[in-house]
The first five atom37 places (N, CA, C, CB, O) and aatype in JSON, in Angstrom:
{
  "aatype": [19, 12, 9, 7, 15, 14, 15, 7, 10, 14, 19, 11, 19, 3, 0, 7, 7, 15, 19, 1, 16, 14, 5, 5, 7, 2, 18, 10, 9, 0, 16, 16, 3, 15, 13, 7, 7, 2, 15, 7, 15, 0, 19, 17, 6, 0, 2, 15, 10, 3, 9, 9, 7, 9, 10, 16, 0, 7, 3, 16, 3, 18, 19, 5, 3, 7, 15, 4, 1, 1, 19, 2],
  "atom_mask": [
    [1, 1, 1, 1, 1],
    [1, 1, 1, 1, 1],
    [1, 1, 1, 1, 1],
    [1, 1, 1, 0, 1],
    [1, 1, 1, 1, 1],
    [1, 1, 1, 1, 1],
    [1, 1, 1, 1, 1],
    [1, 1, 1, 0, 1],
    [1, 1, 1, 1, 1],
    [1, 1, 1, 1, 1],
    [1, 1, 1, 1, 1],
    [1, 1, 1, 1, 1],
    [1, 1, 1, 1, 1],
    [1, 1, 1, 1, 1],
    [1, 1, 1, 1, 1],
    [1, 1, 1, 0, 1],
    [1, 1, 1, 0, 1],
    [1, 1, 1, 1, 1],
    [1, 1, 1, 1, 1],
    [1, 1, 1, 1, 1],
    [1, 1, 1, 1, 1],
    [1, 1, 1, 1, 1],
    [1, 1, 1, 1, 1],
    [1, 1, 1, 1, 1],
    [1, 1, 1, 0, 1],
    [1, 1, 1, 1, 1],
    [1, 1, 1, 1, 1],
    [1, 1, 1, 1, 1],
    [1, 1, 1, 1, 1],
    [1, 1, 1, 1, 1],
    [1, 1, 1, 1, 1],
    [1, 1, 1, 1, 1],
    [1, 1, 1, 1, 1],
    [1, 1, 1, 1, 1],
    [1, 1, 1, 1, 1],
    [1, 1, 1, 0, 1],
    [1, 1, 1, 0, 1],
    [1, 1, 1, 1, 1],
    [1, 1, 1, 1, 1],
    [1, 1, 1, 0, 1],
    [1, 1, 1, 1, 1],
    [1, 1, 1, 1, 1],
    [1, 1, 1, 1, 1],
    [1, 1, 1, 1, 1],
    [1, 1, 1, 1, 1],
    [1, 1, 1, 1, 1],
    [1, 1, 1, 1, 1],
    [1, 1, 1, 1, 1],
    [1, 1, 1, 1, 1],
    [1, 1, 1, 1, 1],
    [1, 1, 1, 1, 1],
    [1, 1, 1, 1, 1],
    [1, 1, 1, 0, 1],
    [1, 1, 1, 1, 1],
    [1, 1, 1, 1, 1],
    [1, 1, 1, 1, 1],
    [1, 1, 1, 1, 1],
    [1, 1, 1, 0, 1],
    [1, 1, 1, 1, 1],
    [1, 1, 1, 1, 1],
    [1, 1, 1, 1, 1],
    [1, 1, 1, 1, 1],
    [1, 1, 1, 1, 1],
    [1, 1, 1, 1, 1],
    [1, 1, 1, 1, 1],
    [1, 1, 1, 0, 1],
    [1, 1, 1, 1, 1],
    [1, 1, 1, 1, 1],
    [1, 1, 1, 1, 1],
    [1, 1, 1, 1, 1],
    [1, 1, 1, 1, 1],
    [1, 1, 1, 1, 1]
  ],
  "atom_positions": [
    [[148.31, 158.56, 110.76], [149.2, 158.6, 111.77], [148.3, 159.44, 112.66], [150.65, 159.17, 111.42], [147.62, 160.37, 112.25]],
    [[148.39, 158.83, 114.5], [148.18, 159.85, 115.09], [149.12, 160.18, 116.67], [146.73, 159.73, 115.17], [149.33, 159.09, 117.2]],
    [[149.42, 160.78, 117.11], [149.9, 160.93, 117.98], [149.2, 161.14, 119.14], [150.56, 161.6, 117.73], [148.1, 161.6, 118.83]],
    [[149.34, 160.96, 120.75], [148.2, 161.16, 121.6], [149.15, 160.64, 123.05], [0.0, 0.0, 0.0], [150.27, 160.13, 123.12]],
    [[148.31, 160.98, 123.96], [148.54, 160.57, 125.23], [147.74, 159.43, 126.32], [148.51, 161.71, 125.71], [147.7, 159.36, 127.55]],
    [[147.22, 158.7, 125.37], [145.91, 158.11, 125.74], [146.28, 157.58, 127.36], [145.42, 156.76, 124.54], [147.3, 157.95, 127.93]],
    [[145.33, 156.7, 127.97], [144.88, 156.45, 129.44], [146.25, 156.9, 130.14], [144.37, 154.71, 129.81], [146.71, 156.17, 131.02]],
    [[146.88, 158.03, 129.78], [147.83, 158.76, 131.03], [149.14, 158.27, 130.55], [0.0, 0.0, 0.0], [150.22, 158.67, 131.0]],
    [[149.01, 157.51, 129.76], [150.74, 156.79, 128.9], [151.02, 158.1, 128.59], [150.79, 155.5, 127.14], [150.22, 159.02, 128.4]],
    [[153.19, 158.13, 128.5], [153.63, 159.18, 127.47], [153.46, 158.98, 126.75], [154.52, 159.59, 127.23], [153.37, 157.76, 126.6]],
    [[153.21, 159.9, 125.36], [153.48, 160.46, 124.1], [153.18, 159.38, 123.47], [154.81, 161.04, 123.81], [153.32, 158.48, 124.3]],
    [[152.77, 158.83, 122.25], [152.68, 157.04, 121.45], [152.09, 157.78, 120.46], [151.57, 155.4, 122.18], [151.4, 158.79, 120.33]],
    [[152.67, 156.83, 119.76], [152.82, 157.26, 117.62], [152.02, 155.81, 117.38], [155.22, 157.27, 116.46], [152.43, 154.72, 117.78]],
    [[151.16, 155.97, 116.87], [150.02, 155.25, 116.38], [150.09, 155.39, 114.24], [148.39, 156.22, 117.32], [149.57, 156.24, 113.51]],
    [[150.95, 154.17, 113.86], [150.96, 154.75, 112.45], [150.15, 153.59, 111.75], [152.59, 155.03, 111.76], [149.85, 153.56, 110.56]],
    [[149.85, 152.64, 112.72], [148.9, 151.61, 111.96], [147.61, 151.49, 111.63], [0.0, 0.0, 0.0], [147.1, 150.45, 111.21]],
    [[147.15, 152.32, 111.77], [145.54, 152.59, 111.74], [145.17, 153.06, 109.92], [0.0, 0.0, 0.0], [145.86, 153.67, 109.1]],
    [[143.86, 152.48, 109.84], [143.59, 152.82, 108.29], [142.17, 153.23, 107.91], [143.9, 151.57, 107.4], [141.87, 153.07, 109.09]],
    [[141.23, 153.54, 107.45], [140.37, 154.02, 107.17], [139.07, 152.57, 106.95], [140.89, 154.98, 106.02], [138.86, 151.96, 105.9]],
    [[138.44, 152.36, 108.16], [137.39, 151.14, 108.47], [136.31, 151.43, 107.09], [136.46, 151.33, 110.33], [136.24, 150.8, 106.04]],
    [[135.65, 152.42, 107.47], [134.28, 152.87, 106.98], [134.77, 153.99, 105.84], [133.22, 153.56, 108.34], [135.72, 154.72, 106.16]],
    [[134.16, 154.16, 104.53], [134.4, 155.47, 103.8], [133.63, 156.67, 104.53], [133.88, 155.34, 102.24], [132.84, 156.28, 105.39]],
    [[133.73, 158.11, 104.34], [133.85, 158.93, 104.66], [131.74, 158.94, 104.57], [135.1, 159.78, 103.89], [130.93, 158.91, 103.63]],
    [[131.63, 158.99, 106.01], [129.98, 159.29, 106.27], [129.74, 160.67, 106.62], [129.32, 158.42, 107.5], [130.16, 161.09, 107.7]],
    [[129.24, 161.28, 105.97], [128.92, 162.8, 105.67], [130.54, 163.78, 106.12], [0.0, 0.0, 0.0], [131.34, 163.88, 105.19]],
    [[130.9, 164.37, 107.31], [131.75, 165.12, 107.33], [132.62, 163.96, 108.31], [131.33, 166.64, 107.77], [133.29, 164.56, 109.16]],
    [[132.77, 162.45, 108.39], [133.6, 162.09, 109.39], [133.95, 160.43, 109.57], [132.95, 162.66, 110.58], [133.13, 159.55, 109.83]],
    [[135.22, 160.28, 109.39], [135.54, 159.0, 108.72], [135.79, 158.16, 109.98], [136.86, 159.04, 107.62], [135.97, 158.57, 111.13]],
    [[135.76, 156.92, 109.52], [135.8, 155.45, 110.98], [136.97, 154.97, 110.18], [134.1, 153.87, 111.25], [137.05, 154.67, 108.99]],
    [[138.07, 154.97, 111.37], [139.31, 154.37, 111.05], [139.41, 153.34, 111.92], [140.46, 155.24, 111.13], [138.39, 153.16, 112.58]],
    [[140.63, 152.33, 112.22], [141.36, 151.5, 113.02], [142.53, 152.28, 113.59], [141.77, 150.29, 112.27], [143.7, 151.9, 113.61]],
    [[142.12, 153.2, 113.97], [143.25, 153.76, 115.38], [143.4, 153.16, 116.79], [142.87, 155.2, 115.86], [142.44, 152.96, 117.54]],
    [[144.79, 152.88, 117.1], [145.02, 152.53, 118.66], [144.85, 153.56, 119.23], [146.28, 152.0, 119.14], [145.72, 154.44, 119.17]],
    [[143.64, 153.72, 119.96], [143.49, 155.29, 120.61], [142.39, 154.42, 121.99], [142.4, 156.94, 119.15], [141.7, 153.41, 122.1]],
    [[142.78, 155.45, 122.72], [142.02, 154.93, 123.91], [141.24, 156.64, 124.53], [143.38, 153.99, 125.24], [141.13, 157.62, 123.79]],
    [[140.83, 156.61, 125.91], [140.49, 157.71, 126.6], [141.69, 158.54, 126.31], [0.0, 0.0, 0.0], [142.75, 158.01, 125.96]],
    [[141.56, 159.8, 126.43], [143.17, 160.66, 126.22], [143.21, 161.11, 125.14], [0.0, 0.0, 0.0], [143.57, 162.28, 125.02]],
    [[142.86, 160.33, 123.94], [143.81, 160.45, 122.58], [142.3, 161.65, 122.04], [144.25, 158.39, 121.34], [142.23, 161.73, 120.81]],
    [[141.35, 162.39, 122.73], [140.44, 162.79, 121.98], [140.86, 164.19, 121.56], [139.19, 162.66, 122.62], [141.22, 164.86, 122.53]],
    [[140.92, 164.89, 120.27], [141.71, 166.16, 120.12], [142.63, 166.02, 119.58], [0.0, 0.0, 0.0], [143.15, 167.09, 119.29]],
    [[143.51, 164.6, 119.03], [144.69, 164.45, 118.85], [144.29, 164.37, 117.11], [145.42, 163.17, 119.78], [143.39, 163.82, 116.48]],
    [[145.57, 165.32, 116.72], [145.14, 165.37, 114.66], [145.27, 163.97, 114.22], [146.51, 166.44, 113.38], [145.92, 163.34, 115.05]],
    [[144.95, 163.35, 113.35], [145.11, 162.57, 112.73], [145.77, 162.64, 111.49], [144.25, 162.21, 112.74], [144.84, 162.67, 110.69]],
    [[147.04, 162.69, 110.71], [147.68, 162.77, 109.38], [147.59, 161.33, 108.33], [149.25, 163.14, 109.72], [147.49, 160.15, 108.67]],
    [[147.66, 161.82, 107.2], [147.82, 161.29, 105.9], [149.05, 160.45, 106.2], [147.98, 162.39, 104.69], [149.89, 161.24, 105.76]],
    [[149.6, 159.62, 106.54], [151.28, 159.39, 106.39], [151.94, 159.4, 105.37], [151.73, 158.3, 106.75], [153.14, 159.15, 105.48]],
    [[151.28, 159.75, 103.82], [152.83, 160.12, 103.15], [152.8, 160.84, 102.8], [153.53, 159.61, 102.3], [153.73, 161.07, 102.03]],
    [[151.65, 162.03, 102.98], [151.74, 163.6, 102.37], [151.59, 164.19, 103.92], [150.24, 164.2, 101.04], [151.36, 165.4, 103.87]],
    [[151.69, 163.59, 105.51], [151.36, 164.43, 106.41], [150.39, 165.78, 106.64], [152.28, 164.64, 106.58], [150.39, 166.69, 107.46]],
    [[149.44, 165.37, 105.3], [148.46, 166.17, 105.28], [147.47, 165.68, 106.69], [147.77, 166.07, 103.76], [147.58, 164.47, 106.93]],
    [[146.47, 166.53, 107.71], [146.2, 166.58, 108.44], [144.8, 166.28, 107.99], [146.68, 167.44, 109.01], [144.33, 167.05, 107.15]],
    [[143.85, 165.03, 108.53], [142.59, 164.36, 107.8], [141.87, 164.38, 108.68], [142.59, 163.03, 107.2], [140.72, 164.57, 108.29]],
    [[141.97, 164.27, 109.82], [140.79, 164.24, 110.86], [141.39, 164.84, 112.17], [0.0, 0.0, 0.0], [142.59, 165.13, 112.27]],
    [[140.49, 165.0, 113.17], [140.98, 164.84, 114.68], [139.95, 163.79, 115.0], [140.92, 166.33, 115.77], [138.81, 163.54, 114.61]],
    [[140.84, 163.25, 115.9], [139.75, 161.96, 116.82], [139.23, 162.55, 118.01], [140.63, 160.44, 117.47], [139.91, 163.12, 118.86]],
    [[137.65, 162.34, 118.03], [136.95, 163.04, 118.36], [135.96, 161.59, 119.99], [136.15, 163.74, 116.68], [135.62, 161.79, 121.15]],
    [[135.92, 160.28, 119.03], [135.52, 159.47, 119.62], [135.95, 157.81, 119.54], [134.45, 159.78, 119.42], [136.62, 157.54, 118.55]],
    [[135.7, 156.86, 120.28], [135.71, 155.75, 119.89], [135.66, 154.73, 120.72], [0.0, 0.0, 0.0], [135.7, 154.87, 121.94]],
    [[135.54, 153.45, 120.04], [135.02, 152.2, 120.88], [135.03, 151.76, 122.52], [135.7, 151.22, 120.32], [135.97, 152.27, 123.12]],
    [[134.52, 151.28, 122.99], [134.93, 151.27, 124.24], [136.35, 150.89, 124.51], [134.12, 150.5, 124.89], [136.86, 150.33, 123.54]],
    [[137.04, 151.01, 125.42], [138.73, 150.94, 125.5], [139.13, 149.6, 126.42], [139.44, 152.5, 126.36], [140.12, 148.88, 126.25]],
    [[138.04, 149.48, 127.47], [138.55, 147.92, 128.22], [136.98, 147.1, 128.41], [139.5, 148.22, 130.22], [135.82, 147.52, 128.39]],
    [[137.43, 146.08, 128.55], [136.29, 145.02, 129.08], [136.64, 144.57, 130.08], [135.94, 143.88, 128.32], [137.84, 144.45, 130.3]],
    [[135.6, 144.13, 131.08], [135.78, 143.19, 131.9], [135.94, 141.58, 131.7], [134.92, 143.43, 132.56], [135.15, 141.01, 130.94]],
    [[136.95, 140.85, 132.37], [137.67, 139.62, 131.81], [138.18, 139.06, 133.67], [139.34, 140.17, 130.34], [139.17, 139.18, 134.4]],
    [[136.85, 138.47, 133.75], [136.69, 138.07, 135.14], [137.66, 138.77, 136.22], [0.0, 0.0, 0.0], [136.73, 139.47, 136.62]],
    [[138.33, 139.03, 136.74], [138.74, 140.01, 137.86], [139.44, 141.08, 137.44], [139.53, 139.42, 138.86], [139.67, 142.06, 138.14]],
    [[139.93, 140.87, 135.91], [140.57, 141.79, 135.39], [140.16, 142.31, 134.15], [141.66, 141.45, 135.35], [139.43, 141.62, 133.43]],
    [[140.61, 143.66, 133.71], [140.08, 144.4, 132.75], [140.82, 144.76, 131.69], [139.64, 145.36, 133.2], [141.63, 145.69, 131.77]],
    [[140.59, 143.99, 130.45], [141.65, 143.61, 129.6], [141.14, 144.89, 128.35], [141.61, 141.66, 129.1], [140.1, 145.56, 128.32]],
    [[142.35, 144.87, 127.39], [142.18, 145.82, 126.15], [141.13, 145.57, 125.35], [143.28, 145.81, 125.27], [141.64, 144.7, 124.64]],
    [[140.21, 145.67, 125.01], [139.4, 145.75, 123.9], [139.75, 145.07, 122.6], [139.24, 147.0, 123.66], [139.0, 145.16, 121.63]]
  ]
}
């Protein structure tokens, strides 16, 4: 579970993420629905509500689609 204010939006709760790649050193790769502005958001384990990480980076947020930008 992650809570943040991505892309200038009001506070958004993402409870649908999961670990995509097992622990690599001291970080996890997950499928959070996050965007620029979510950096620094705590990430909780849904059942225990233990904080398991802090979001620090992600994939490309938007891609060009003709004359429009769409969510990647």
